[in-house]
N, C-alpha and C positions, 0 to 999 in steps of 0.2 A: 522677729527677723525683719520687720518693716524698715528698720534703719539701713539694712544692707541694700534693699531695693533702691532707696533714695540715694545712697552713696554711689551705687553703680550708675544711676541716672545722671547724677551730678558729674561724675568723671566722664561719662560719655558726652555730655554737653560741652564740657571743657575741651575735650579732644576735638570735637567738631568745630568749635569756635577757633581753636588754634590752627586746625587744618584749613579752614576757610580764609583766615586772615594771613596765613603764612608766617605767623609770629615766631616759630622756632628758627626759621631760616634768617630772619632779620637779626637774630642775636649772633649768628655766626660771622666770623671775620671773612671778608672777601679773600678768596684764594686766587693765586695767579692762574689765568686761563691756560689750558694746555691745548695743543693741537692748533690747527690753522684758525685764523681769525674768521668770524662769521662773514658771509658774503651777502651783499644786498641784491635783491631782485628788483629789477626795473619794473616800473608801472604796477607795483603790487598794492599801492595805497587804496586804489579803488576796491580791491577785493576785501581789504580789512574793514573798510567803511560800508560795505554792502549791507543793506537792511536784511537781506535773506540770511547772510552769515551771522549777523548779530542776533537775529531771532532764533536761529538754531543753537547758538551758544547759550542764549538765555534759557531755552527749553532744557538743554542738557544740564545746566547748572541747577535748575529747579528740580530736575529728575534726581540729581545727586543729593540735593538737599532733602527731598522727601525720602530717599533711600536711607539717609543718615537718621532722620526721625524714626523711620521704621526699625532701624538697627537699635536705637535707644529703647524703643518699646519692646523689642525682642529681648534685649538684655534684661529689662525690668521683669518681663514675663518669666524668663529663665530663672532669675533670682527668686521670684515668688514661688515657682515650682520647687526650687531647691529648698526653700523654707518650709515646704510641706504644709500648705494651708489646711486648716481643719475647722469644723463647725462644732461648737459645744452646745448641747441641748440638755438643760437641767429639767428632769421630769420626775414626777412622783405619781406612782400608780394609784395612790389613795385618792387623788383628785377625781379620778374617773368614777368614784363611788358617790358623787354628788348628784342629786336630783333637784332641778330648778324649774318652777312653774312661773311663767310670765303671765300675769293676770291683767288683762287690758280692758279698760272701760271704753266701749265703743258707742256710748250714747251720743246723741246729736250735739250736745254741748262740748264734746271732746273732739269732733272731727277735724278741727283746725289745729289741734294740739297733738293728736296721735302720731302724725308724721315725725315730729321731734322725738317722741317716745320710742317709736319703732327704730329710729336711727340709733338711739341709745341701746336698744335691745341688740341691734346688729353689731355695735361696737363690743358688747359683751361676748357675743358669739366668737368674735375674732380672738378672744383670749382663752377660749375653752379648748380642751383636748380630752375627749372621752366622756365629759359630763353629759348626762341626759337632760334635755330641755323640752318643756311642753309650752304650748301657747293656748290660753283660754281667753275667749272674748266674752264679755257680758254686758248686759244692759238691765232689763227687768228680769231676765233669766240668763243662764250661762250656756255657752257653746264651746266645746273643745275643737279648736281649729287644727291643732297638731298634738297628738299624744306624746308622751315622753319618748324622746329619740336622740341619738347622737348624729343624725343626718343634718348637719348644719346648712348644707346647700338647700335642702328642702325647707328648712325654717326661713332662710334668707329669701327664697322665692316667695314664700307665704307672706313675709313682711312686705316685700315689694308690691305684691298683689293687693294687700290690705291698704297700704299707703296710697296706692292708685285709686282704690275705691273711695277712700276717705278724703280725697283731694277735691273738696267742694264745700260751699257754704249752704246749709239747708234752707231751701225756699220751696214754697208750694209750687207744684208743677215742674220742678226740676227733674229731668230724666235721670240725673245721677242718684236721686232718691230710690228709684226702682232698682238700680244696681246695688245700692246699699242694702235694701231689704232682701235681695236675692243672695247676697254674700253672707248676711248674718240672720238667717231665718230663725235660728235657735236662740237668739238673744231677745226675742220679743214674744210675749204670750198674750193672747186675747183675754185670758183670765186674770191678768195682773194689770192694774191701772197704775202705772208708775214708770219711772225712768231712773237710770243710774243708781240702782239699788246696790250700793257698795258692800253692805253687810252680807247680803246673799251671794254677791259675786265672790267675795273673799271666802265664804264658807264653801262654795262650790269648788274653788281652786284647791282647798285643802283635801278634797276627794279625788284630785287628779293624780295623786301618787299611787302607783300600782304595786309598790313593794314596801309594805309597812314593816320594815325591819330596822333594828337599832344601829346596824353598822353602815347605814347610808345617811349622809347629810342631806337634809331636805330644807329647801328655802322657797319662799314665795316673794315675787316682786310685783306688788300691786300698784298699777298706774291709774290714777283717777283725779278728777277735779273736786271730788267729794260734794258735788251738787246733787244731793239726793232729793228726788221728787216722789213722794209717797203720800198722796192726799188721803187715802183710805186705810193707812196703816197695814198694808199687806206684806211688808217686808218681814221675813221670819227672824233674821238675825240683824241686830245692829252691828255697826263696824266693830265696836268694842267687844260685843259678844262673839263675833266671828274670830276676832283676834284671840280671845280666850280659848276658843276651840283649837286654833292653830298652835297656841302655846302649850296646850295640854298634850298635843301630839308631837311636841318637840320640833316644831317647824319654825325656822327663823323667818322673821318678817322684815321686808324692805318696802317702805312706802315711797312711791315716786309721784310727787305732786306736780301737776301741770294744768293750767287753766287759761282760758281766753276770756277776759273780762267782758268782751262784747257778746259772747255766747251765754254767759251766766245770767240767770234770772232770779235775783234774790227774793222777789215777791212770791215766786212759786216754790223755790227750794228752802226759803227761810233764812239764808245766810249768804253774804257776799263772798267774794273770792278770799279776802283776808280772813274772815271768820272760818271759812271752810279749811283754809290752810292751817290755822291755829288748832282747830278741832282735830285734824288728822295728826298734827304734830304732838298733841297731848296724848292721843291714843297710842302713838308710837312710843313715847316715853314710858307710858304705863305698862307696856308689854315688852320692854327691853328690845325694841326693834330699832331700825335705822330709817331716818327720814332724809329724803333728797328732793331737790327740785330739778325738773327737766331742763330748765334754762341754765343751770350751772355747767360750765364747760367740762369739769373733771368728774361729773357724776358717774360715768361708766367705770372709770379707774377706781373711784372710792368704793363702789359696790363690789368690784372684784376683790379689792383688799379685804373687805369685810367678809365676803364669802369664804376666803381662804383663812381668815383669822381663827376660826374654830377648829382648824386642823393643823395648827402650828407644830404641836408635838409629833404628829405623824409625819409631817414634812421633814422635820429634823432627823428622824430616825429611818426614814424609808425613801430618801432621795437618791436618784440615780443620775449620773452624768454620762451622757452618751457623746463620744467623740467620733466624728465621721470625716474622712478625708474629702476635701472639696477642691480638687485640682482642675475642675472643668473650665473655669474662666481663663486662668493664665495659659492652660494648655491650648484652648481654642485660639487665643490671641497669637501664641507662638506658632501654631500650625498655619494660621492665616497669613502671617508675615512670611513664613518660609515659602508658601505657595506663591505669594506675590513676588518674592525675590527670584524664584525659579522662572516665573512667567516673564519678568523683566529681562532676565538673562537670556531666555530663549528668543525674546523679541529683538534684543540688541544683536544677537548672533545671526538673526535671519537676514 
């Protein structure tokens, strides 16, 4: 019914233009005047050219013009109400059976990249309705920041807090390092000499699911630069072995690669950024996972599509369409204009 609204608006505009220009009267043939001829009033020219009178006439014309605009808007709002605006929400309850663990590398080589990753995580939350989401941070060990929950506001607050903590470039003596250690005490262990142990981090994230049943879809989104520093071979699981563990438990894997070349140290980790990317991409392909890069603009949308793809059959058979009347906006506009008209009428009569 949107065409009806525009038709009414167009007709109202045409009527206003015709009334303002006096166009219909110009088409009429002049009729002979009836009654006595008009009389001229002496010395009235000064009154008609008075600035005060002209100002009042201008203000009155502006008032009438604004009232005409308000009338057009009121007609449009009335037409919208008559068309009964509704909101359609397509919802499938099976989506609420999904469990998703966000597995975040918070090693110092990632601090300049994690803010982009957290932005991607926040975009994912905006598409969820009922899914349970957890956040696990890891470095040499893992720390559960938020267990599985559907409280998205809590998760977003945690994302913002972590992004604020990671907003620095690691340097000795930097006070931000103290805050970093206080925020992620569970990601570092005195017994482990190493950093960014992605294999153990992924294995820890597989244990974050609290409901090991087959009717729930489980997914892990692992964000890392794959710059593993393990000089004494203390990592228990390699990334490939941890991916085997996840695949055995029917957990879908999504690898989100992000790296800052200035923070990478190939001499220590044994591979540069390109080699780390290709290594993670190969592991992804071997385990039927999905590989993304944080710098791609459509990463969040593509991840959501893949998260939903394993439930296409359920979506087709269990989809609900909820239709809700939403007359609030046109009703509020119409009520406001009526109040304005009444106020102007009372003012003019006063």
